[in-house]
C-alpha positions as a Markdown table, in Angstrom:
| # | Residue | x | y | z |
|---|---|---|---|---|
| 1 | Unk | -22.6 | 9.5 | -29.1 |
| 2 | Unk | -21.4 | 9.9 | -25.5 |
| 3 | Unk | -17.7 | 10.6 | -25.4 |
| 4 | Unk | -16.2 | 7.6 | -23.6 |
| 5 | Unk | -13.1 | 9.6 | -22.7 |
| 6 | Unk | -15.2 | 11.8 | -20.4 |
| 7 | Unk | -16.1 | 8.8 | -18.2 |
| 8 | Unk | -19.7 | 9.7 | -17.7 |
| 9 | Unk | -22.5 | 7.8 | -15.9 |
| 10 | Unk | -23.5 | 4.8 | -18.0 |
| 11 | Unk | -27.1 | 5.3 | -16.9 |
| 12 | Unk | -27.3 | 8.9 | -17.9 |
| 13 | Unk | -30.4 | 8.4 | -20.1 |
| 14 | Unk | -32.2 | 5.9 | -17.9 |
| 15 | Unk | -35.4 | 6.8 | -16.3 |
| 16 | Unk | -34.1 | 5.7 | -12.9 |
| 17 | Unk | -30.8 | 7.6 | -13.1 |
| 18 | Unk | -29.6 | 8.6 | -9.7 |
| 19 | Unk | -30.5 | 12.2 | -8.7 |
| 20 | Unk | -28.9 | 14.3 | -6.0 |
| 21 | Unk | -28.8 | 18.1 | -5.4 |
| 22 | Unk | -25.5 | 19.8 | -6.1 |
| 23 | Unk | -25.6 | 21.3 | -2.6 |
| 24 | Unk | -25.1 | 17.7 | -1.3 |
| 25 | Unk | -21.8 | 17.7 | -3.2 |
| 26 | Unk | -20.8 | 20.9 | -1.5 |
| 27 | Unk | -21.3 | 19.4 | 2.0 |
| 28 | Unk | -19.2 | 16.4 | 1.1 |
| 29 | Unk | -16.5 | 18.5 | -0.5 |
| 30 | Unk | -16.3 | 20.7 | 2.6 |
| 31 | Unk | -15.6 | 17.6 | 4.8 |
| 32 | Unk | -12.8 | 16.5 | 2.5 |
| 33 | Unk | -11.3 | 20.0 | 2.1 |
| 34 | Unk | -11.4 | 20.5 | 5.9 |
| 35 | Unk | -9.7 | 17.2 | 6.6 |
| 36 | Unk | -7.0 | 18.0 | 4.0 |
| 37 | Unk | -6.3 | 21.5 | 5.3 |
| 38 | Unk | -6.8 | 22.8 | 8.8 |
| 39 | Unk | -7.0 | 26.4 | 7.5 |
| 40 | Unk | -10.4 | 25.7 | 5.9 |
| 41 | Unk | -13.1 | 27.4 | 7.8 |
| 42 | Unk | -16.8 | 27.8 | 7.1 |
| 43 | Unk | -19.2 | 30.7 | 7.8 |
| 44 | Unk | -23.0 | 30.5 | 7.5 |
| 45 | Unk | -25.7 | 33.1 | 7.4 |
| 46 | Unk | -28.2 | 31.2 | 9.5 |
| 47 | Unk | -28.6 | 28.5 | 6.8 |
| 48 | Unk | -26.3 | 25.8 | 8.0 |
| 49 | Unk | -28.6 | 22.9 | 7.3 |
| 50 | Unk | -30.0 | 24.2 | 4.0 |
| 51 | Unk | -26.6 | 24.8 | 2.6 |
| 52 | Unk | -25.3 | 21.5 | 3.8 |
| 53 | Unk | -22.6 | 23.1 | 6.0 |
| 54 | Unk | -24.0 | 21.2 | 9.0 |
| 55 | Unk | -21.7 | 18.2 | 8.7 |
| 56 | Unk | -18.6 | 20.4 | 8.7 |
| 57 | Unk | -19.9 | 22.4 | 11.7 |
| 58 | Unk | -20.2 | 19.1 | 13.7 |
| 59 | Unk | -16.9 | 17.6 | 12.6 |
| 60 | Unk | -14.9 | 20.9 | 12.9 |
| 61 | Unk | -16.8 | 23.0 | 15.4 |
| 62 | Unk | -13.8 | 25.3 | 16.2 |
| 63 | Unk | -13.6 | 26.1 | 12.5 |
| 64 | Unk | -17.3 | 26.9 | 11.9 |
| 65 | Unk | -18.8 | 30.4 | 12.5 |
| 66 | Unk | -22.6 | 31.1 | 12.6 |
| 67 | Unk | -22.9 | 34.7 | 11.4 |
| 68 | Unk | -26.7 | 35.0 | 11.6 |
| 69 | Unk | -28.8 | 36.8 | 9.0 |
| 70 | Unk | -26.0 | 39.2 | 8.1 |
| 71 | Unk | -24.6 | 38.3 | 4.7 |
| 72 | Unk | -22.7 | 41.7 | 4.3 |
| 73 | Unk | -21.0 | 41.2 | 7.6 |
| 74 | Unk | -20.2 | 37.6 | 6.8 |
| 75 | Unk | -18.4 | 38.6 | 3.6 |
| 76 | Unk | -16.4 | 41.3 | 5.4 |
| 77 | Unk | -15.4 | 38.9 | 8.2 |
| 78 | Unk | -14.4 | 36.3 | 5.6 |
| 79 | Unk | -12.3 | 38.8 | 3.7 |
| 80 | Unk | -10.3 | 39.4 | 6.9 |
| 81 | Unk | -9.9 | 35.7 | 7.4 |
| 82 | Unk | -8.9 | 35.2 | 3.8 |
| 83 | Unk | -6.0 | 37.6 | 4.1 |
| 84 | Unk | -4.9 | 36.1 | 7.4 |
| 85 | Unk | -4.0 | 32.6 | 6.2 |
| 86 | Unk | -7.4 | 31.0 | 6.4 |
| 87 | Unk | -9.5 | 29.6 | 3.6 |
| 88 | Unk | -13.0 | 30.7 | 4.4 |
| 89 | Unk | -16.1 | 29.4 | 2.6 |
| 90 | Unk | -19.2 | 31.6 | 3.1 |
| 91 | Unk | -22.6 | 29.7 | 2.7 |
| 92 | Unk | -25.9 | 31.3 | 2.0 |
| 93 | Unk | -28.7 | 31.5 | -0.6 |
| 94 | Unk | -27.5 | 33.0 | -3.9 |
| 95 | Unk | -30.2 | 35.7 | -3.8 |
| 96 | Unk | -28.6 | 36.9 | -0.5 |
| 97 | Unk | -24.9 | 36.1 | -1.3 |
| 98 | Unk | -23.9 | 37.5 | -3.7 |
| 99 | Unk | -27.3 | 39.2 | -4.2 |
| 100 | Unk | -27.3 | 41.2 | -1.1 |
| 101 | Unk | -23.6 | 41.5 | -0.3 |
| 102 | Unk | -22.2 | 42.2 | -3.7 |
| 103 | Unk | -20.5 | 45.4 | -2.7 |
| 104 | Unk | -18.7 | 43.7 | 0.2 |
| 105 | Unk | -17.6 | 40.9 | -2.1 |
| 106 | Unk | -16.3 | 43.5 | -4.6 |
| 107 | Unk | -14.5 | 45.8 | -2.1 |
| 108 | Unk | -13.4 | 43.6 | 0.8 |
| 109 | Unk | -12.9 | 40.3 | -1.0 |
| 110 | Unk | -12.0 | 40.9 | -4.7 |
| 111 | Unk | -10.3 | 44.2 | -4.3 |
| 112 | Unk | -8.0 | 42.7 | -1.7 |
| 113 | Unk | -7.7 | 39.4 | -3.6 |
| 114 | Unk | -8.8 | 37.7 | -0.4 |
| 115 | Unk | -8.8 | 33.9 | -0.3 |
| 116 | Unk | -12.6 | 33.6 | 0.1 |
| 117 | Unk | -14.9 | 30.9 | -1.5 |
| 118 | Unk | -18.5 | 32.0 | -2.0 |
| 119 | Unk | -20.9 | 29.1 | -2.0 |
| 120 | Unk | -24.1 | 30.3 | -3.5 |
| 121 | Unk | -27.0 | 28.0 | -2.8 |
| 122 | Unk | -30.6 | 27.7 | -4.1 |
| 123 | Unk | -29.7 | 29.4 | -7.3 |
| 124 | Unk | -31.8 | 29.7 | -10.4 |
| 125 | Unk | -35.3 | 28.4 | -11.3 |
| 126 | Unk | -34.5 | 25.1 | -9.5 |
| 127 | Unk | -35.4 | 27.0 | -6.3 |
| 128 | Unk | -39.0 | 26.4 | -7.5 |
| 129 | Unk | -41.8 | 27.2 | -5.1 |
| 130 | Unk | -39.9 | 30.0 | -3.4 |
| 131 | Unk | -40.5 | 32.2 | -6.4 |
| 132 | Unk | -38.8 | 35.0 | -8.2 |
| 133 | Unk | -37.4 | 36.7 | -5.1 |
| 134 | Unk | -35.3 | 33.6 | -4.2 |
| 135 | Unk | -34.5 | 32.5 | -7.8 |
| 136 | Unk | -31.3 | 34.3 | -8.5 |
| 137 | Unk | -30.8 | 34.0 | -12.2 |
| 138 | Unk | -28.3 | 36.9 | -12.4 |
| 139 | Unk | -25.5 | 35.7 | -10.1 |
| 140 | Unk | -23.1 | 34.3 | -12.7 |
| 141 | Unk | -23.2 | 37.7 | -14.5 |
| 142 | Unk | -22.5 | 39.8 | -11.3 |
| 143 | Unk | -19.7 | 37.5 | -10.2 |
| 144 | Unk | -18.1 | 37.0 | -13.6 |
| 145 | Unk | -17.5 | 40.8 | -14.0 |
| 146 | Unk | -15.5 | 41.1 | -10.8 |
| 147 | Unk | -11.7 | 41.2 | -11.1 |
| 148 | Unk | -9.8 | 38.2 | -9.5 |
| 149 | Unk | -13.0 | 36.1 | -9.3 |
| 150 | Unk | -13.3 | 32.6 | -10.6 |
| 151 | Unk | -16.8 | 31.2 | -11.4 |
| 152 | Unk | -17.7 | 27.5 | -11.2 |
| 153 | Unk | -21.1 | 26.0 | -12.1 |
| 154 | Unk | -21.0 | 22.3 | -11.5 |
| 155 | Unk | -23.3 | 20.0 | -13.5 |
| 156 | Unk | -24.1 | 17.5 | -10.7 |
| 157 | Unk | -23.4 | 16.6 | -7.1 |
| 158 | Unk | -20.2 | 14.8 | -7.9 |
| 159 | Unk | -18.8 | 17.7 | -9.9 |
| 160 | Unk | -19.9 | 20.0 | -7.1 |
| 161 | Unk | -17.9 | 18.0 | -4.6 |
| 162 | Unk | -14.8 | 18.2 | -6.8 |
| 163 | Unk | -15.3 | 22.0 | -7.4 |
| 164 | Unk | -15.5 | 22.6 | -3.7 |
| 165 | Unk | -12.3 | 20.6 | -3.0 |
| 166 | Unk | -10.6 | 22.4 | -6.0 |
| 167 | Unk | -11.7 | 25.8 | -4.7 |
| 168 | Unk | -9.9 | 25.2 | -1.4 |
| 169 | Unk | -6.7 | 24.7 | -3.2 |
| 170 | Unk | -6.9 | 27.9 | -5.3 |
| 171 | Unk | -5.5 | 31.1 | -3.9 |
| 172 | Unk | -8.0 | 33.9 | -4.4 |
| 173 | Unk | -11.8 | 34.4 | -4.6 |
| 174 | Unk | -13.9 | 31.6 | -6.0 |
| 175 | Unk | -17.7 | 31.6 | -6.7 |
| 176 | Unk | -19.5 | 28.3 | -6.8 |
| 177 | Unk | -23.2 | 28.0 | -7.8 |
| 178 | Unk | -25.4 | 25.2 | -6.3 |
| 179 | Unk | -29.0 | 24.1 | -6.7 |
| 180 | Unk | -31.5 | 23.0 | -4.1 |
| 181 | Unk | -33.5 | 20.5 | -6.3 |
| 182 | Unk | -32.2 | 17.1 | -7.1 |
| 183 | Unk | -30.8 | 16.6 | -10.6 |
| 184 | Unk | -29.4 | 13.6 | -12.6 |
| 185 | Unk | -25.9 | 12.4 | -11.8 |
| 186 | Unk | -24.1 | 12.9 | -15.1 |
| 187 | Unk | -20.5 | 12.3 | -14.2 |
| 188 | Unk | -18.6 | 9.7 | -12.1 |
| 189 | Unk | -15.9 | 9.8 | -9.5 |
| 190 | Unk | -13.5 | 9.2 | -12.4 |
| 191 | Unk | -14.6 | 12.1 | -14.5 |
| 192 | Unk | -12.0 | 14.9 | -14.4 |
| 193 | Unk | -12.6 | 18.4 | -13.0 |
| 194 | Unk | -9.9 | 20.9 | -13.8 |
| 195 | Unk | -10.7 | 24.6 | -13.1 |
| 196 | Unk | -10.6 | 26.5 | -16.4 |
| 197 | Unk | -11.0 | 23.3 | -18.5 |
| 198 | Unk | -14.1 | 22.1 | -20.2 |
| 199 | Unk | -15.1 | 18.5 | -21.0 |
| 200 | Unk | -16.3 | 17.2 | -24.3 |
| 201 | Unk | -19.2 | 14.9 | -23.3 |
| 202 | Unk | -20.8 | 14.2 | -26.6 |
| 203 | Unk | -19.3 | 14.0 | -30.1 |
| 204 | Unk | -20.6 | 13.1 | -33.5 |
| 205 | Unk | -18.3 | 12.2 | -36.4 |
| 206 | Unk | -19.3 | 15.2 | -38.5 |
| 207 | Unk | -20.8 | 17.7 | -36.0 |
| 208 | Unk | -22.9 | 20.6 | -37.4 |
| 209 | Unk | -23.4 | 22.5 | -34.2 |
| 210 | Unk | -21.7 | 22.9 | -30.8 |
| 211 | Unk | -23.9 | 22.9 | -27.7 |
| 212 | Unk | -22.1 | 24.4 | -24.8 |
| 213 | Unk | -23.8 | 23.9 | -21.4 |
| 214 | Unk | -23.3 | 24.4 | -17.7 |
| 215 | Unk | -25.1 | 23.3 | -14.5 |
| 216 | Unk | -27.8 | 20.6 | -14.4 |
| 217 | Unk | -29.1 | 21.7 | -17.8 |
| 218 | Unk | -26.1 | 19.8 | -19.3 |
| 219 | Unk | -28.4 | 16.7 | -18.9 |
| 220 | Unk | -31.1 | 18.3 | -21.2 |
| 221 | Unk | -28.3 | 19.2 | -23.7 |
| 222 | Unk | -27.2 | 15.6 | -23.8 |
| 223 | Unk | -30.8 | 14.4 | -24.3 |
| 224 | Unk | -31.3 | 16.9 | -27.1 |
| 225 | Unk | -28.1 | 15.8 | -28.8 |
| 226 | Unk | -29.2 | 12.1 | -28.6 |
| 227 | Unk | -32.6 | 12.9 | -30.1 |
| 228 | Unk | -31.0 | 15.2 | -32.8 |
| 229 | Unk | -28.6 | 12.4 | -33.8 |
| 230 | Unk | -31.6 | 10.1 | -34.5 |
| 231 | Unk | -32.8 | 12.9 | -36.8 |
| 232 | Unk | -29.4 | 13.0 | -38.5 |
| 233 | Unk | -28.5 | 16.4 | -37.0 |
| 234 | Unk | -25.0 | 15.9 | -35.5 |
| 235 | Unk | -23.5 | 17.9 | -32.6 |
| 236 | Unk | -20.8 | 18.3 | -30.0 |
| 237 | Unk | -21.8 | 18.9 | -26.4 |
| 238 | Unk | -19.4 | 20.6 | -24.0 |
| 239 | Unk | -19.6 | 20.8 | -20.2 |
| 240 | Unk | -18.4 | 24.3 | -19.5 |
| 241 | Unk | -18.4 | 24.1 | -15.7 |
| 242 | Unk | -15.9 | 26.9 | -15.3 |
| 243 | Unk | -17.4 | 30.1 | -16.6 |
| 244 | Unk | -14.3 | 32.2 | -15.5 |
| 245 | Unk | -11.6 | 31.7 | -16.6 |
| 246 | Unk | -13.4 | 30.3 | -19.7 |
| 247 | Unk | -11.8 | 27.6 | -21.7 |
| 248 | Unk | -11.5 | 29.8 | -24.8 |
| 249 | Unk | -9.6 | 27.3 | -26.8 |
| 250 | Unk | -12.4 | 24.8 | -26.5 |
| 251 | Unk | -14.9 | 27.4 | -27.5 |
| 252 | Unk | -13.0 | 28.5 | -30.6 |
| 253 | Unk | -12.1 | 25.0 | -31.6 |
| 254 | Unk | -15.8 | 24.0 | -31.4 |
| 255 | Unk | -16.9 | 27.0 | -33.4 |
| 256 | Unk | -14.3 | 26.2 | -36.1 |
| 257 | Unk | -15.3 | 22.6 | -36.2 |
| 258 | Unk | -19.1 | 23.1 | -36.3 |
| 259 | Unk | -19.7 | 26.6 | -37.6 |
| 260 | Unk | -22.6 | 27.3 | -35.2 |
| 261 | Unk | -23.0 | 27.4 | -31.4 |
| 262 | Unk | -25.9 | 27.1 | -28.9 |
| 263 | Unk | -25.3 | 27.9 | -25.2 |
| 264 | Unk | -27.5 | 26.4 | -22.5 |
| 265 | Unk | -27.7 | 27.7 | -19.0 |
| 266 | Unk | -30.2 | 28.2 | -16.1 |
| 267 | Unk | -29.5 | 31.9 | -15.9 |
| 268 | Unk | -30.4 | 35.1 | -17.8 |
| 269 | Unk | -29.1 | 34.9 | -21.3 |
| 270 | Unk | -27.3 | 38.2 | -20.7 |
| 271 | Unk | -23.9 | 38.2 | -18.9 |
| 272 | Unk | -23.7 | 34.5 | -18.1 |
| 273 | Unk | -22.3 | 31.5 | -20.0 |
| 274 | Unk | -23.8 | 32.7 | -23.3 |
| 275 | Unk | -22.4 | 36.2 | -22.9 |
| 276 | Unk | -18.9 | 34.8 | -22.0 |
| 277 | Unk | -18.9 | 32.5 | -25.1 |
| 278 | Unk | -20.2 | 35.3 | -27.4 |
| 279 | Unk | -17.4 | 37.6 | -26.2 |
| 280 | Unk | -14.8 | 35.0 | -27.1 |
| 281 | Unk | -16.3 | 34.3 | -30.5 |
| 282 | Unk | -16.6 | 38.0 | -31.3 |
| 283 | Unk | -12.9 | 38.4 | -30.7 |
| 284 | Unk | -11.6 | 35.2 | -32.2 |
| 285 | Unk | -14.0 | 33.4 | -34.5 |
| 286 | Unk | -17.5 | 35.0 | -35.1 |
| 287 | Unk | -20.1 | 32.3 | -35.7 |
| 288 | Unk | -24.0 | 32.1 | -35.6 |
| 289 | Unk | -25.2 | 31.6 | -32.0 |
| 290 | Unk | -28.4 | 30.9 | -30.1 |
| 291 | Unk | -28.9 | 31.3 | -26.4 |
| 292 | Unk | -31.0 | 29.0 | -24.1 |
| 293 | Unk | -31.8 | 30.6 | -20.7 |
| 294 | Unk | -34.1 | 33.2 | -19.2 |
| 295 | Unk | -35.1 | 35.7 | -21.8 |
| 296 | Unk | -34.9 | 39.0 | -19.9 |
| 297 | Unk | -37.6 | 37.9 | -17.4 |
| 298 | Unk | -38.0 | 36.9 | -13.8 |
| 299 | Unk | -39.2 | 33.4 | -12.8 |
| 300 | Unk | -42.2 | 32.5 | -10.7 |
| 301 | Unk | -43.3 | 30.0 | -8.1 |
| 302 | Unk | -43.8 | 26.5 | -9.4 |
| 303 | Unk | -42.3 | 23.0 | -9.7 |
| 304 | Unk | -38.7 | 23.3 | -10.9 |
| 305 | Unk | -39.3 | 20.9 | -13.9 |
| 306 | Unk | -42.4 | 22.9 | -14.9 |
| 307 | Unk | -40.5 | 26.2 | -14.7 |
| 308 | Unk | -37.7 | 24.8 | -16.9 |
| 309 | Unk | -40.2 | 23.9 | -19.6 |
| 310 | Unk | -42.2 | 27.2 | -19.3 |
| 311 | Unk | -39.1 | 29.4 | -19.6 |
| 312 | Unk | -37.7 | 27.6 | -22.6 |
| 313 | Unk | -34.9 | 25.5 | -21.3 |
| 314 | Unk | -36.3 | 22.0 | -22.0 |
| 315 | Unk | -35.0 | 19.4 | -24.5 |
| 316 | Unk | -37.4 | 20.6 | -27.2 |
| 317 | Unk | -36.3 | 24.2 | -26.8 |
| 318 | Unk | -32.6 | 23.2 | -27.2 |
| 319 | Unk | -33.5 | 21.2 | -30.3 |
| 320 | Unk | -35.4 | 24.2 | -31.7 |
| 321 | Unk | -32.5 | 26.5 | -31.0 |
| 322 | Unk | -30.2 | 24.1 | -32.8 |
| 323 | Unk | -32.5 | 24.0 | -35.8 |
| 324 | Unk | -32.7 | 27.8 | -35.8 |
| 325 | Unk | -28.9 | 28.3 | -35.7 |
| 326 | Unk | -28.4 | 25.8 | -38.4 |
| 327 | Unk | -30.7 | 27.8 | -40.7 |
| 328 | Unk | -28.7 | 30.9 | -40.0 |
| 329 | Unk | -25.5 | 29.0 | -40.6 |
| 330 | Unk | -26.7 | 27.9 | -44.0 |
| 331 | Unk | -27.7 | 31.4 | -45.1 |
| 332 | Unk | -24.6 | 33.1 | -43.6 |
């Protein structure tokens, strides 16, 4: 059943549940962060409207910089601002930032521990019709490996707003991943967001498996948990919106309680949430695992919902992964 302590949206399973893109939360969060701190500045790589930085540019025109189609230069300029007392947010599509400017992020931002926030938009399969070249499903991995970097993957627009506001208050590099397509509102204004802390969003009395999810696929994880419970398969579902630093205690506690784990992410199964969880369990509490995500493949052009199903990230796929890991659990 839904964990009431998490203060989630009461209409989470309704057909008419409100849907908004996480990039909308970024735009709203920027306005709040900018009003709270005059050192917040925003840089855009000619994608001001698409990345929802437009409202900030109009309200704080002296603190907005249009850098043109030059993501590498944008990262380097932001690095300088970040070591000079400013709090720069750089906005572009994930396939370009951090896809194109990874070396500048590594050397000018992370190496100098510059106070830069990387807002990566249109990430993952949810970019849909733009196809494989614009569907960055590797960004969590290439950001997670960088020293000094924090990695946030908000589950909905409300959590995206909170992650943006929180990033402005953190000293040092932060990466936040946003989607273009609308997705269900899972949380509420009262739902907590604490960097580095996960939230238990579903709990059964005697859970047999822990489902650890991030991003909009948390909704599919919850739907799978609800269907499994009707079939007398009981679970915990965790919203792991911070990939780095990972909430290791929550991961280990869940593995000890359930004895089996399934990770769910809109990303390659290598190097992202699944990899981070596996690394923790390998060190602290080995347990059977299954991974929901892209299986070493690129995406393709199509409707986002169709792509999610085709590439094995739907509700039925999560349920099948749960059943598979439970069979392994029983034999091991």
